N, CA and C atoms as a LAMMPS dump frame, in Angstrom:
ITEM: TIMESTEP
0
ITEM: NUMBER OF ATOMS
684
ITEM: BOX BOUNDS ff ff ff
-5.0000000000000000e+02 5.0000000000000000e+02
-5.0000000000000000e+02 5.0000000000000000e+02
-5.0000000000000000e+02 5.0000000000000000e+02
ITEM: ATOMS id mol type element x y z
1 1 1 N -155.978 -45.37 280.321
2 1 2 C -155.17 -44.676 281.311
3 1 3 C -154.507 -45.619 282.262
4 2 1 N -153.278 -45.371 282.521
5 2 2 C -152.553 -46.275 283.411
6 2 3 C -152.69 -45.889 284.917
7 3 1 N -153.135 -46.914 285.672
8 3 2 C -153.297 -46.717 287.132
9 3 3 C -151.921 -46.754 287.797
10 4 1 N -151.613 -45.796 288.627
11 4 2 C -150.367 -45.798 289.404
12 4 3 C -150.187 -47.094 290.208
13 5 1 N -148.943 -47.558 290.231
14 5 2 C -148.678 -48.889 290.954
15 5 3 C -149.076 -48.775 292.405
16 6 1 N -148.835 -47.648 293.074
17 6 2 C -149.23 -47.536 294.492
18 6 3 C -150.726 -47.767 294.684
19 7 1 N -151.509 -47.139 293.75
20 7 2 C -152.982 -47.311 293.871
21 7 3 C -153.343 -48.73 293.628
22 8 1 N -152.682 -49.433 292.632
23 8 2 C -152.993 -50.838 292.425
24 8 3 C -152.706 -51.672 293.637
25 9 1 N -151.628 -51.349 294.309
26 9 2 C -151.267 -52.154 295.565
27 9 3 C -152.296 -51.959 296.616
28 10 1 N -152.764 -50.681 296.803
29 10 2 C -153.804 -50.463 297.815
30 10 3 C -155.109 -51.228 297.472
31 11 1 N -155.504 -51.25 296.222
32 11 2 C -156.667 -51.984 295.821
33 11 3 C -156.54 -53.455 296.052
34 12 1 N -155.398 -53.984 295.8
35 12 2 C -155.2 -55.45 295.998
36 12 3 C -155.207 -55.777 297.446
37 13 1 N -154.578 -54.92 298.328
38 13 2 C -154.614 -55.162 299.769
39 13 3 C -156.035 -55.127 300.236
40 14 1 N -156.8 -54.196 299.809
41 14 2 C -158.226 -54.049 300.318
42 14 3 C -159.012 -55.298 299.88
43 15 1 N -158.798 -55.697 298.603
44 15 2 C -159.532 -56.941 298.131
45 15 3 C -159.221 -58.137 298.975
46 16 1 N -157.905 -58.306 299.311
47 16 2 C -157.557 -59.442 300.129
48 16 3 C -158.172 -59.451 301.521
49 17 1 N -158.25 -58.237 302.108
50 17 2 C -158.886 -58.072 303.462
51 17 3 C -160.347 -58.45 303.358
52 18 1 N -161.031 -58.048 302.316
53 18 2 C -162.492 -58.275 302.179
54 18 3 C -162.703 -59.853 302.023
55 19 1 N -161.841 -60.526 301.236
56 19 2 C -161.981 -61.931 301.058
57 19 3 C -161.731 -62.637 302.405
58 20 1 N -160.738 -62.242 303.135
59 20 2 C -160.447 -62.881 304.43
60 20 3 C -161.585 -62.744 305.371
61 21 1 N -162.203 -61.514 305.435
62 21 2 C -163.33 -61.242 306.36
63 21 3 C -164.53 -62.097 306.017
64 22 1 N -164.824 -62.213 304.712
65 22 2 C -165.98 -62.995 304.252
66 22 3 C -165.732 -64.476 304.552
67 23 1 N -164.561 -64.971 304.338
68 23 2 C -164.231 -66.352 304.598
69 23 3 C -164.359 -66.638 306.086
70 24 1 N -163.922 -65.754 306.924
71 24 2 C -163.976 -65.953 308.381
72 24 3 C -165.448 -65.991 308.892
73 25 1 N -166.22 -65.1 308.244
74 25 2 C -167.692 -65.083 308.674
75 25 3 C -168.391 -66.367 308.233
76 26 1 N -168.072 -66.901 307.078
77 26 2 C -168.709 -68.133 306.667
78 26 3 C -168.286 -69.293 307.574
79 27 1 N -166.985 -69.334 307.936
80 27 2 C -166.553 -70.437 308.818
81 27 3 C -167.192 -70.329 310.171
82 28 1 N -167.383 -69.15 310.722
83 28 2 C -168.048 -68.923 311.973
84 28 3 C -169.523 -69.403 311.998
85 29 1 N -170.242 -69.143 310.887
86 29 2 C -171.551 -69.549 310.772
87 29 3 C -171.641 -71.1 310.736
88 30 1 N -170.744 -71.685 309.999
89 30 2 C -170.747 -73.161 309.898
90 30 3 C -170.473 -73.807 311.202
91 31 1 N -169.446 -73.255 311.905
92 31 2 C -169.028 -73.897 313.172
93 31 3 C -170.079 -73.786 314.253
94 32 1 N -170.823 -72.713 314.33
95 32 2 C -171.751 -72.439 315.429
96 32 3 C -173.158 -72.651 314.992
97 33 1 N -173.441 -73.261 313.85
98 33 2 C -174.754 -73.696 313.464
99 33 3 C -175.754 -72.561 313.44
100 34 1 N -175.396 -71.372 313.066
101 34 2 C -176.34 -70.295 312.949
102 34 3 C -176.322 -69.291 314.129
103 35 1 N -175.578 -69.719 315.204
104 35 2 C -175.589 -68.817 316.403
105 35 3 C -175 -67.447 316.042
106 36 1 N -174.108 -67.368 315.043
107 36 2 C -173.499 -66.099 314.65
108 36 3 C -174.542 -65.211 314.094
109 37 1 N -175.723 -65.721 313.707
110 37 2 C -176.816 -64.923 313.166
111 37 3 C -177.808 -64.494 314.245
112 38 1 N -177.539 -64.853 315.509
113 38 2 C -178.403 -64.42 316.582
114 38 3 C -179.411 -65.47 317.047
115 39 1 N -179.27 -66.749 316.683
116 39 2 C -180.186 -67.763 317.122
117 39 3 C -179.543 -68.668 318.111
118 40 1 N -180.371 -69.3 318.985
119 40 2 C -179.843 -70.269 319.946
120 40 3 C -180.445 -71.589 319.68
121 41 1 N -179.685 -72.645 320.077
122 41 2 C -180.119 -73.999 319.909
123 41 3 C -180.821 -74.549 321.172
124 42 1 N -182.006 -75.226 320.961
125 42 2 C -182.66 -75.879 322.049
126 42 3 C -182.686 -77.36 321.645
127 43 1 N -183.181 -78.254 322.592
128 43 2 C -183.305 -79.632 322.213
129 43 3 C -184.284 -79.823 321.053
130 44 1 N -185.217 -78.881 320.972
131 44 2 C -186.206 -79.009 319.85
132 44 3 C -185.947 -77.87 318.893
133 45 1 N -186.264 -76.671 319.254
134 45 2 C -186 -75.462 318.35
135 45 3 C -186.164 -74.286 319.17
136 46 1 N -185.655 -73.126 318.657
137 46 2 C -185.855 -71.834 319.337
138 46 3 C -186.414 -70.872 318.257
139 47 1 N -187.206 -69.849 318.789
140 47 2 C -187.763 -68.902 317.904
141 47 3 C -187.67 -67.606 318.592
142 48 1 N -187.604 -66.491 317.77
143 48 2 C -187.656 -65.172 318.314
144 48 3 C -189.053 -64.577 318.141
145 49 1 N -189.55 -63.957 319.177
146 49 2 C -190.888 -63.3 319.075
147 49 3 C -190.688 -61.833 319.535
148 50 1 N -191.54 -60.999 319.028
149 50 2 C -191.543 -59.57 319.401
150 50 3 C -192.45 -59.381 320.616
151 51 1 N -191.925 -58.72 321.653
152 51 2 C -192.801 -58.305 322.751
153 51 3 C -193.593 -57.081 322.34
154 52 1 N -194.666 -56.796 323.216
155 52 2 C -195.426 -55.57 322.878
156 52 3 C -194.576 -54.311 322.842
157 53 1 N -193.489 -54.305 323.664
158 53 2 C -192.579 -53.186 323.711
159 53 3 C -191.731 -53.075 322.511
160 54 1 N -191.774 -54.091 321.692
161 54 2 C -190.889 -54.07 320.524
162 54 3 C -189.559 -54.723 320.603
163 55 1 N -189.223 -55.214 321.822
164 55 2 C -187.938 -55.851 321.972
165 55 3 C -187.963 -57.313 321.584
166 56 1 N -186.806 -57.883 321.204
167 56 2 C -186.755 -59.276 320.822
168 56 3 C -186.673 -60.137 322.053
169 57 1 N -187.447 -61.224 322.092
170 57 2 C -187.326 -62.139 323.197
171 57 3 C -187.108 -63.555 322.586
172 58 1 N -186.438 -64.35 323.318
173 58 2 C -186.067 -65.696 322.811
174 58 3 C -186.795 -66.711 323.684
175 59 1 N -187.625 -67.581 323.044
176 59 2 C -188.322 -68.681 323.678
177 59 3 C -187.733 -69.962 323.235
178 60 1 N -187.18 -70.703 324.152
179 60 2 C -186.444 -71.946 323.8
180 60 3 C -187.287 -73.185 324.181
181 61 1 N -187.508 -74.035 323.214
182 61 2 C -188.258 -75.297 323.505
183 61 3 C -187.212 -76.377 323.976
184 62 1 N -187.68 -77.187 324.91
185 62 2 C -186.834 -78.31 325.308
186 62 3 C -187.685 -79.48 325.829
187 63 1 N -187.426 -80.704 325.306
188 63 2 C -188.1 -81.861 325.819
189 63 3 C -187.201 -82.36 326.973
190 64 1 N -187.774 -82.519 328.156
191 64 2 C -187.015 -82.848 329.337
192 64 3 C -187.519 -84.091 330.06
193 65 1 N -186.741 -85.102 330.164
194 65 2 C -187.198 -86.333 330.974
195 65 3 C -187.134 -85.94 332.441
196 66 1 N -188.179 -86.208 333.19
197 66 2 C -188.285 -85.862 334.576
198 66 3 C -188.924 -86.942 335.482
199 67 1 N -188.925 -86.775 336.685
200 67 2 C -189.684 -87.622 337.649
201 67 3 C -190.792 -86.724 338.152
202 68 1 N -192.072 -87.082 337.916
203 68 2 C -193.152 -86.278 338.286
204 68 3 C -193.738 -86.752 339.648
205 69 1 N -194.034 -85.748 340.537
206 69 2 C -194.759 -85.975 341.76
207 69 3 C -195.855 -84.945 341.864
208 70 1 N -196.622 -84.939 342.99
209 70 2 C -197.697 -83.962 343.094
210 70 3 C -197.744 -83.517 344.562
211 71 1 N -198.296 -82.285 344.752
212 71 2 C -198.622 -81.777 346.074
213 71 3 C -199.882 -80.888 345.975
214 72 1 N -200.516 -80.667 347.233
215 72 2 C -201.763 -79.889 347.25
216 72 3 C -201.994 -79.447 348.73
217 73 1 N -202.775 -78.409 348.81
218 73 2 C -203.086 -77.86 350.161
219 73 3 C -203.889 -78.81 351.057
220 74 1 N -204.564 -79.827 350.408
221 74 2 C -205.345 -80.766 351.155
222 74 3 C -204.482 -81.961 351.644
223 75 1 N -203.222 -82.019 351.252
224 75 2 C -202.354 -83.1 351.714
225 75 3 C -202.064 -83.016 353.18
226 76 1 N -202.155 -84.189 353.843
227 76 2 C -201.807 -84.213 355.256
228 76 3 C -200.372 -83.884 355.516
229 77 1 N -200.039 -82.984 356.392
230 77 2 C -198.686 -82.615 356.694
231 77 3 C -198.025 -81.653 355.709
232 78 1 N -198.823 -81.018 354.859
233 78 2 C -198.192 -80.048 353.914
234 78 3 C -197.764 -78.761 354.714
235 79 1 N -196.923 -78 354.155
236 79 2 C -196.291 -76.902 354.851
237 79 3 C -197.325 -75.726 354.888
238 80 1 N -197.185 -74.807 355.828
239 80 2 C -198.106 -73.657 355.959
240 80 3 C -198.362 -72.841 354.678
241 81 1 N -197.336 -72.641 353.904
242 81 2 C -197.479 -71.853 352.638
243 81 3 C -198.404 -72.561 351.687
244 82 1 N -198.19 -73.9 351.535
245 82 2 C -199.021 -74.679 350.648
246 82 3 C -200.467 -74.669 351.122
247 83 1 N -200.696 -74.733 352.42
248 83 2 C -202.076 -74.644 352.924
249 83 3 C -202.757 -73.347 352.607
250 84 1 N -201.971 -72.317 352.457
251 84 2 C -202.527 -70.992 352.035
252 84 3 C -202.455 -70.718 350.549
253 85 1 N -202.142 -71.775 349.838
254 85 2 C -201.99 -71.729 348.344
255 85 3 C -201.025 -70.614 347.949
256 86 1 N -199.886 -70.574 348.658
257 86 2 C -198.907 -69.534 348.364
258 86 3 C -197.548 -70.186 347.996
259 87 1 N -197.041 -69.786 346.84
260 87 2 C -195.759 -70.309 346.352
261 87 3 C -194.599 -69.438 346.956
262 88 1 N -193.387 -69.879 346.753
263 88 2 C -192.262 -69.091 347.301
264 88 3 C -192.019 -67.832 346.508
265 89 1 N -192.577 -67.714 345.332
266 89 2 C -192.421 -66.477 344.528
267 89 3 C -193.579 -65.487 344.792
268 90 1 N -194.617 -65.942 345.558
269 90 2 C -195.734 -65.102 345.842
270 90 3 C -196.973 -65.359 344.985
271 91 1 N -196.732 -66.195 343.893
272 91 2 C -197.873 -66.532 343.032
273 91 3 C -198.78 -67.523 343.75
274 92 1 N -200.123 -67.298 343.589
275 92 2 C -201.079 -68.203 344.186
276 92 3 C -201.025 -69.541 343.489
277 93 1 N -200.946 -70.586 344.311
278 93 2 C -200.973 -71.967 343.779
279 93 3 C -202.325 -72.326 343.254
280 94 1 N -202.325 -72.919 342.054
281 94 2 C -203.591 -73.414 341.46
282 94 3 C -203.317 -74.577 340.472
283 95 1 N -204.36 -75.319 340.316
284 95 2 C -204.25 -76.482 339.407
285 95 3 C -204.385 -75.998 337.959
286 96 1 N -203.66 -76.69 337.034
287 96 2 C -203.794 -76.36 335.662
288 96 3 C -204.9 -77.103 334.955
289 97 1 N -205.457 -76.442 333.914
290 97 2 C -206.451 -77.14 333.055
291 97 3 C -206.166 -76.801 331.636
292 98 1 N -207.033 -77.226 330.731
293 98 2 C -206.768 -76.911 329.351
294 98 3 C -206.737 -75.452 328.995
295 99 1 N -207.406 -74.624 329.824
296 99 2 C -207.465 -73.196 329.588
297 99 3 C -206.85 -72.345 330.683
298 100 1 N -206.338 -72.984 331.738
299 100 2 C -205.801 -72.317 332.885
300 100 3 C -204.399 -72.868 333.167
301 101 1 N -203.471 -71.946 333.337
302 101 2 C -202.095 -72.374 333.671
303 101 3 C -201.952 -72.617 335.138
304 102 1 N -201.509 -73.752 335.48
305 102 2 C -201.296 -74.093 336.95
306 102 3 C -199.957 -73.813 337.429
307 103 1 N -199.672 -74.193 338.719
308 103 2 C -198.411 -74.011 339.327
309 103 3 C -197.588 -75.248 339.467
310 104 1 N -196.302 -75.25 339.326
311 104 2 C -195.477 -76.472 339.468
312 104 3 C -194.23 -76.05 340.143
313 105 1 N -193.69 -76.892 341.021
314 105 2 C -192.408 -76.604 341.728
315 105 3 C -191.335 -77.287 340.93
316 106 1 N -190.197 -76.608 340.786
317 106 2 C -189.057 -77.15 340.009
318 106 3 C -187.728 -76.879 340.676
319 107 1 N -186.629 -77.349 340.098
320 107 2 C -185.298 -77.039 340.48
321 107 3 C -184.915 -75.888 339.557
322 108 1 N -184.785 -74.617 340.058
323 108 2 C -184.486 -73.492 339.17
324 108 3 C -183.155 -73.559 338.526
325 109 1 N -182.24 -74.482 338.912
326 109 2 C -180.976 -74.625 338.248
327 109 3 C -181.101 -75.361 336.951
328 110 1 N -182.263 -76.075 336.784
329 110 2 C -182.532 -76.875 335.659
330 110 3 C -183.589 -76.275 334.802
331 111 1 N -184.701 -75.9 335.484
332 111 2 C -185.835 -75.233 334.812
333 111 3 C -186.005 -73.919 335.427
334 112 1 N -185.713 -72.868 334.709
335 112 2 C -185.829 -71.476 335.268
336 112 3 C -187.2 -71.101 335.736
337 113 1 N -187.242 -70.321 336.765
338 113 2 C -188.553 -69.842 337.252
339 113 3 C -189.193 -68.991 336.104
340 114 1 N -190.488 -69.215 335.909
341 114 2 C -191.197 -68.474 334.858
342 114 3 C -191.311 -69.278 333.553
343 115 1 N -190.828 -70.476 333.588
344 115 2 C -190.936 -71.386 332.355
345 115 3 C -192.266 -71.981 332.236
346 116 1 N -192.835 -72.148 331.045
347 116 2 C -194.071 -72.885 330.78
348 116 3 C -193.779 -74.357 330.57
349 117 1 N -194.484 -75.25 331.304
350 117 2 C -194.311 -76.607 331.103
351 117 3 C -195.66 -77.24 330.611
352 118 1 N -195.49 -78.077 329.565
353 118 2 C -196.65 -78.864 329.168
354 118 3 C -196.459 -80.257 329.792
355 119 1 N -197.388 -80.64 330.704
356 119 2 C -197.203 -81.867 331.471
357 119 3 C -198.278 -82.921 331.169
358 120 1 N -197.888 -84.139 330.753
359 120 2 C -198.872 -85.221 330.522
360 120 3 C -199.561 -85.644 331.873
361 121 1 N -200.799 -85.775 331.845
362 121 2 C -201.555 -86.255 333.042
363 121 3 C -201.98 -87.671 332.839
364 122 1 N -202.381 -88.417 333.898
365 122 2 C -202.673 -89.841 333.795
366 122 3 C -204.02 -90.044 333.142
367 123 1 N -204.863 -88.923 332.941
368 123 2 C -206.14 -89.095 332.338
369 123 3 C -205.997 -88.847 330.825
370 124 1 N -204.784 -88.726 330.341
371 124 2 C -204.485 -88.596 328.918
372 124 3 C -204.404 -87.139 328.415
373 125 1 N -204.731 -86.24 329.298
374 125 2 C -204.64 -84.787 328.945
375 125 3 C -203.255 -84.286 329.121
376 126 1 N -202.936 -83.168 328.488
377 126 2 C -201.708 -82.432 328.671
378 126 3 C -202.056 -81.059 329.135
379 127 1 N -201.516 -80.666 330.281
380 127 2 C -201.95 -79.423 330.87
381 127 3 C -200.8 -78.467 331.014
382 128 1 N -201.036 -77.142 330.923
383 128 2 C -199.964 -76.144 331.03
384 128 3 C -199.71 -75.737 332.481
385 129 1 N -198.467 -75.629 332.899
386 129 2 C -198.079 -75.283 334.218
387 129 3 C -196.933 -74.241 334.125
388 130 1 N -196.88 -73.336 335.07
389 130 2 C -195.744 -72.409 335.142
390 130 3 C -194.917 -72.716 336.38
391 131 1 N -193.564 -72.639 336.163
392 131 2 C -192.691 -72.938 337.238
393 131 3 C -192.591 -71.679 338.105
394 132 1 N -193.296 -71.755 339.315
395 132 2 C -193.29 -70.663 340.262
396 132 3 C -192.953 -70.985 341.635
397 133 1 N -192.68 -72.259 341.897
398 133 2 C -192.373 -72.732 343.215
399 133 3 C -191.134 -73.621 343.226
400 134 1 N -190.54 -73.714 344.421
401 134 2 C -189.33 -74.521 344.671
402 134 3 C -189.568 -75.365 345.895
403 135 1 N -189.021 -76.604 345.931
404 135 2 C -189.15 -77.417 347.109
405 135 3 C -187.871 -78.19 347.378
406 136 1 N -187.591 -78.522 348.652
407 136 2 C -186.355 -79.201 349.003
408 136 3 C -186.212 -80.535 348.353
409 137 1 N -187.328 -81.315 348.312
410 137 2 C -187.188 -82.642 347.702
411 137 3 C -187.131 -82.5 346.187
412 138 1 N -187.517 -81.416 345.653
413 138 2 C -187.43 -81.2 344.232
414 138 3 C -185.941 -80.91 343.833
415 139 1 N -185.41 -79.986 344.539
416 139 2 C -184.043 -79.633 344.244
417 139 3 C -182.982 -80.657 344.502
418 140 1 N -183.307 -81.532 345.44
419 140 2 C -182.395 -82.611 345.806
420 140 3 C -182.582 -83.94 344.965
421 141 1 N -183.635 -83.861 344.094
422 141 2 C -183.979 -85.071 343.343
423 141 3 C -184.278 -86.343 344.146
424 142 1 N -184.764 -86.135 345.387
425 142 2 C -185.083 -87.219 346.305
426 142 3 C -186.003 -88.223 345.664
427 143 1 N -187.059 -87.79 345.001
428 143 2 C -188.007 -88.692 344.432
429 143 3 C -187.419 -89.528 343.332
430 144 1 N -186.461 -88.984 342.584
431 144 2 C -185.812 -89.768 341.519
432 144 3 C -184.896 -90.879 342.134
433 145 1 N -184.217 -90.525 343.224
434 145 2 C -183.369 -91.519 343.902
435 145 3 C -184.173 -92.655 344.479
436 146 1 N -185.349 -92.357 345.065
437 146 2 C -186.177 -93.353 345.658
438 146 3 C -186.708 -94.327 344.585
439 147 1 N -187.243 -93.729 343.459
440 147 2 C -187.84 -94.599 342.446
441 147 3 C -186.824 -95.357 341.666
442 148 1 N -185.63 -94.732 341.463
443 148 2 C -184.552 -95.46 340.765
444 148 3 C -184.049 -96.634 341.565
445 149 1 N -184.015 -96.501 342.864
446 149 2 C -183.529 -97.566 343.772
447 149 3 C -184.569 -98.674 343.79
448 150 1 N -185.886 -98.258 343.823
449 150 2 C -186.955 -99.263 343.883
450 150 3 C -186.905 -100.133 342.526
451 151 1 N -186.718 -99.46 341.417
452 151 2 C -186.7 -100.13 340.13
453 151 3 C -185.366 -100.645 339.775
454 152 1 N -184.388 -100.453 340.563
455 152 2 C -183.004 -100.977 340.399
456 152 3 C -182.479 -100.463 339.064
457 153 1 N -182.594 -99.101 338.86
458 153 2 C -182.148 -98.467 337.723
459 153 3 C -180.81 -97.773 337.997
460 154 1 N -179.873 -97.926 337.123
461 154 2 C -178.563 -97.322 337.358
462 154 3 C -178.392 -96.065 336.43
463 155 1 N -177.162 -95.703 336.139
464 155 2 C -176.923 -94.57 335.272
465 155 3 C -177.451 -93.28 335.868
466 156 1 N -178.037 -92.433 335.062
467 156 2 C -178.49 -91.13 335.526
468 156 3 C -179.864 -91.058 335.962
469 157 1 N -180.553 -92.144 336.095
470 157 2 C -181.982 -92.183 336.563
471 157 3 C -182.119 -91.522 337.923
472 158 1 N -181.234 -91.785 338.851
473 158 2 C -181.355 -91.278 340.255
474 158 3 C -181.159 -89.783 340.304
475 159 1 N -180.643 -89.205 339.311
476 159 2 C -180.372 -87.699 339.33
477 159 3 C -181.3 -86.941 338.392
478 160 1 N -182.298 -87.628 337.816
479 160 2 C -183.173 -86.91 336.907
480 160 3 C -183.915 -85.792 337.626
481 161 1 N -184.217 -84.719 336.918
482 161 2 C -184.932 -83.592 337.565
483 161 3 C -186.279 -84.044 338.048
484 162 1 N -186.744 -83.425 339.126
485 162 2 C -188.032 -83.716 339.663
486 162 3 C -188.969 -82.472 339.571
487 163 1 N -190.16 -82.672 339.146
488 163 2 C -191.192 -81.574 339.138
489 163 3 C -192.268 -81.98 340.055
490 164 1 N -192.812 -81.023 340.821
491 164 2 C -193.907 -81.265 341.792
492 164 3 C -195.079 -80.536 341.362
493 165 1 N -196.096 -81.203 340.783
494 165 2 C -197.238 -80.603 340.196
495 165 3 C -198.308 -80.354 341.288
496 166 1 N -198.808 -79.082 341.238
497 166 2 C -199.882 -78.692 342.227
498 166 3 C -201.217 -79.153 341.697
499 167 1 N -201.722 -80.193 342.299
500 167 2 C -203.045 -80.698 341.896
501 167 3 C -203.6 -81.593 343.001
502 168 1 N -204.917 -81.651 343.18
503 168 2 C -205.528 -82.583 344.106
504 168 3 C -205.708 -83.953 343.511
505 169 1 N -205.536 -84.024 342.199
506 169 2 C -205.757 -85.285 341.539
507 169 3 C -204.608 -86.254 341.736
508 170 1 N -204.96 -87.526 341.561
509 170 2 C -203.885 -88.546 341.614
510 170 3 C -203.228 -88.619 340.277
511 171 1 N -201.943 -88.44 340.168
512 171 2 C -201.254 -88.494 338.941
513 171 3 C -200.303 -89.682 338.95
514 172 1 N -199.879 -90.112 337.815
515 172 2 C -198.941 -91.222 337.744
516 172 3 C -197.583 -90.637 338.088
517 173 1 N -197.166 -90.92 339.388
518 173 2 C -195.872 -90.39 339.866
519 173 3 C -194.776 -91.304 339.328
520 174 1 N -194.365 -91.031 338.125
521 174 2 C -193.478 -91.882 337.42
522 174 3 C -192.561 -91.068 336.609
523 175 1 N -191.707 -91.716 335.781
524 175 2 C -190.869 -91.053 334.801
525 175 3 C -191.778 -90.51 333.681
526 176 1 N -191.512 -89.353 333.228
527 176 2 C -192.227 -88.805 332.063
528 176 3 C -191.399 -87.789 331.364
529 177 1 N -191.859 -87.316 330.257
530 177 2 C -191.157 -86.243 329.49
531 177 3 C -192.098 -85.083 329.371
532 178 1 N -191.587 -83.941 329.722
533 178 2 C -192.378 -82.679 329.6
534 178 3 C -191.795 -81.782 328.561
535 179 1 N -192.654 -80.867 328.038
536 179 2 C -192.141 -79.849 327.105
537 179 3 C -191.968 -78.554 327.828
538 180 1 N -190.758 -78.061 327.892
539 180 2 C -190.502 -76.828 328.612
540 180 3 C -190.276 -75.708 327.616
541 181 1 N -190.938 -74.57 327.903
542 181 2 C -190.761 -73.376 327.047
543 181 3 C -190.095 -72.357 328.018
544 182 1 N -188.823 -72.036 327.741
545 182 2 C -188.097 -71.103 328.634
546 182 3 C -188.295 -69.679 328.012
547 183 1 N -188.849 -68.798 328.821
548 183 2 C -189.016 -67.43 328.381
549 183 3 C -187.872 -66.604 328.81
550 184 1 N -188.017 -65.259 328.568
551 184 2 C -186.956 -64.294 329.016
552 184 3 C -186.579 -64.52 330.472
553 185 1 N -185.282 -64.423 330.802
554 185 2 C -184.78 -64.619 332.161
555 185 3 C -185.33 -63.566 333.142
556 186 1 N -185.656 -64.022 334.364
557 186 2 C -186.07 -63.116 335.417
558 186 3 C -184.995 -62.807 336.426
559 187 1 N -183.818 -63.309 336.18
560 187 2 C -182.682 -63.163 337.088
561 187 3 C -182.294 -61.654 337.176
562 188 1 N -182.076 -61.167 338.368
563 188 2 C -181.711 -59.749 338.49
564 188 3 C -182.874 -58.805 338.768
565 189 1 N -184.111 -59.274 338.535
566 189 2 C -185.252 -58.427 338.811
567 189 3 C -185.592 -58.298 340.265
568 190 1 N -186.098 -57.185 340.732
569 190 2 C -186.564 -57.054 342.064
570 190 3 C -187.777 -57.932 342.308
571 191 1 N -188.072 -58.249 343.551
572 191 2 C -189.182 -59.198 343.845
573 191 3 C -190.509 -58.739 343.302
574 192 1 N -190.745 -57.404 343.429
575 192 2 C -192.034 -56.903 342.971
576 192 3 C -192.19 -57.012 341.454
577 193 1 N -191.17 -56.696 340.761
578 193 2 C -191.102 -56.789 339.334
579 193 3 C -191.211 -58.23 338.815
580 194 1 N -190.479 -59.085 339.529
581 194 2 C -190.505 -60.545 339.166
582 194 3 C -191.924 -61.06 339.35
583 195 1 N -192.599 -60.705 340.478
584 195 2 C -193.957 -61.156 340.743
585 195 3 C -194.892 -60.652 339.625
586 196 1 N -194.731 -59.407 339.237
587 196 2 C -195.565 -58.903 338.158
588 196 3 C -195.366 -59.652 336.852
589 197 1 N -194.144 -59.965 336.508
590 197 2 C -193.876 -60.772 335.275
591 197 3 C -194.476 -62.173 335.392
592 198 1 N -194.331 -62.78 336.526
593 198 2 C -194.897 -64.135 336.714
594 198 3 C -196.425 -64.105 336.591
595 199 1 N -197.043 -63.076 337.144
596 199 2 C -198.527 -62.992 337.062
597 199 3 C -198.943 -62.852 335.62
598 200 1 N -198.151 -62.152 334.798
599 200 2 C -198.475 -62.028 333.366
600 200 3 C -198.43 -63.418 332.692
601 201 1 N -197.371 -64.163 333.044
602 201 2 C -197.111 -65.477 332.415
603 201 3 C -198.17 -66.596 332.849
604 202 1 N -198.849 -66.275 333.932
605 202 2 C -199.857 -67.228 334.378
606 202 3 C -201.118 -67.149 333.5
607 203 1 N -201.076 -66.227 332.541
608 203 2 C -202.247 -66.071 331.61
609 203 3 C -201.912 -66.739 330.285
610 204 1 N -202.874 -67.469 329.759
611 204 2 C -202.724 -68.115 328.425
612 204 3 C -202.461 -67.039 327.374
613 205 1 N -203.112 -65.832 327.584
614 205 2 C -203.013 -64.771 326.614
615 205 3 C -201.578 -64.285 326.445
616 206 1 N -200.77 -64.337 327.496
617 206 2 C -199.373 -63.949 327.452
618 206 3 C -198.643 -64.772 326.419
619 207 1 N -198.79 -66.085 326.44
620 207 2 C -198.091 -66.965 325.59
621 207 3 C -198.654 -66.91 324.113
622 208 1 N -199.997 -66.727 324.036
623 208 2 C -200.564 -66.63 322.752
624 208 3 C -200.121 -65.398 321.995
625 209 1 N -199.904 -64.322 322.739
626 209 2 C -199.467 -63.095 322.129
627 209 3 C -198.005 -63.251 321.56
628 210 1 N -197.352 -64.268 321.983
629 210 2 C -195.974 -64.536 321.533
630 210 3 C -195.972 -65.682 320.478
631 211 1 N -197.162 -65.966 319.959
632 211 2 C -197.237 -67.041 318.898
633 211 3 C -197.345 -68.457 319.439
634 212 1 N -197.598 -68.608 320.71
635 212 2 C -197.694 -69.982 321.219
636 212 3 C -199.171 -70.354 321.398
637 213 1 N -199.553 -71.513 320.903
638 213 2 C -200.848 -72.139 321.193
639 213 3 C -200.604 -73.397 322.021
640 214 1 N -201.29 -73.489 323.212
641 214 2 C -201.107 -74.624 324.109
642 214 3 C -201.531 -75.935 323.394
643 215 1 N -202.556 -75.818 322.512
644 215 2 C -202.991 -77.008 321.812
645 215 3 C -201.877 -77.497 320.86
646 216 1 N -201.116 -76.51 320.241
647 216 2 C -200.032 -76.943 319.379
648 216 3 C -198.931 -77.608 320.229
649 217 1 N -198.653 -77.015 321.38
650 217 2 C -197.613 -77.633 322.239
651 217 3 C -197.999 -79 322.691
652 218 1 N -199.296 -79.173 322.983
653 218 2 C -199.758 -80.489 323.429
654 218 3 C -199.526 -81.531 322.294
655 219 1 N -199.932 -81.186 321.123
656 219 2 C -199.734 -82.048 319.948
657 219 3 C -198.309 -82.406 319.705
658 220 1 N -197.462 -81.39 319.887
659 220 2 C -195.96 -81.585 319.761
660 220 3 C -195.507 -82.58 320.742
661 221 1 N -195.886 -82.429 322.026
662 221 2 C -195.432 -83.292 323.063
663 221 3 C -195.921 -84.753 322.897
664 222 1 N -197.206 -84.928 322.534
665 222 2 C -197.744 -86.224 322.368
666 222 3 C -197.033 -86.964 321.204
667 223 1 N -196.744 -86.22 320.16
668 223 2 C -196.085 -86.758 318.984
669 223 3 C -194.645 -87.241 319.479
670 224 1 N -194.011 -86.408 320.216
671 224 2 C -192.621 -86.726 320.671
672 224 3 C -192.637 -87.98 321.553
673 225 1 N -193.571 -88.043 322.516
674 225 2 C -193.649 -89.133 323.427
675 225 3 C -194.054 -90.46 322.74
676 226 1 N -194.798 -90.341 321.652
677 226 2 C -195.277 -91.567 320.948
678 226 3 C -194.086 -92.217 320.201
679 227 1 N -192.975 -91.54 320.058
680 227 2 C -191.759 -92.138 319.413
681 227 3 C -191.165 -93.168 320.299
682 228 1 N -191.344 -93.051 321.683
683 228 2 C -190.686 -93.923 322.634
684 228 3 C -191.197 -95.366 322.499
C-alpha cells in the first residue's frame, strides 16, 4: 500500500524532532555532569536520602580547610549566653563525644546552620558537632588572620573559615580539615520550627536514619587527611 506523501512528510518531521530532543538531552547531561538527572556535586560526593515523610533530601559532603578554635562556659570573660550554655539559635551548648553531637560556632555564609561537622581533636579522636552558633570572631575570620600573620603565610590563609568548637578541652588551635555534611536548608523557617529541626539533628539517630554512620565519616576524614 502506498503511503500518501503528506503523511510521509509528517512522519519525517516528527522523527527529526525526536532525534534533536534526544541529542540535546545527551549534551545537557554531559555538560552538567549528571545534574540534569537531579544530582548535585560536592567536593566529595552527594547522595539522596528519603526522609520519614517520604520526601527527597539532599546531603552534600564537603572537605573544608578551616582554622579551629575553642570556647566554653568556664572561659574567663565569656559572654552571658555562653555562661548559660545557650547558643544564638536556642540550642543548648554541649561538648561532642563519639556518641553525642556537640555544638560548634560557624560562619553561616560558608557552613549553613544545621550542618554536621566531623572535627579532628588533638587526642586523635574525630567527634561530631552541629553548627548551631555564630560568633563575631568566627564570621570575620579574625583567628585566621592572626595565625596567618604569625606564620607569615600569604595567599588565602588569612581568609580561611573559622570554626569555634564548644569544649572545655585544650584543642590544637591550628589549621585543620573538617568533613561537613550539609543537610536540608533551614532558611525561611520560623524560629520555633528551626529550633525543632536543630534539636532533631543534635541526635545521632537523625543522621543514622538517613544512612549516615559517624564511624564511617570518621574513617573517611582520617583517610582524606592522611593524604596530606
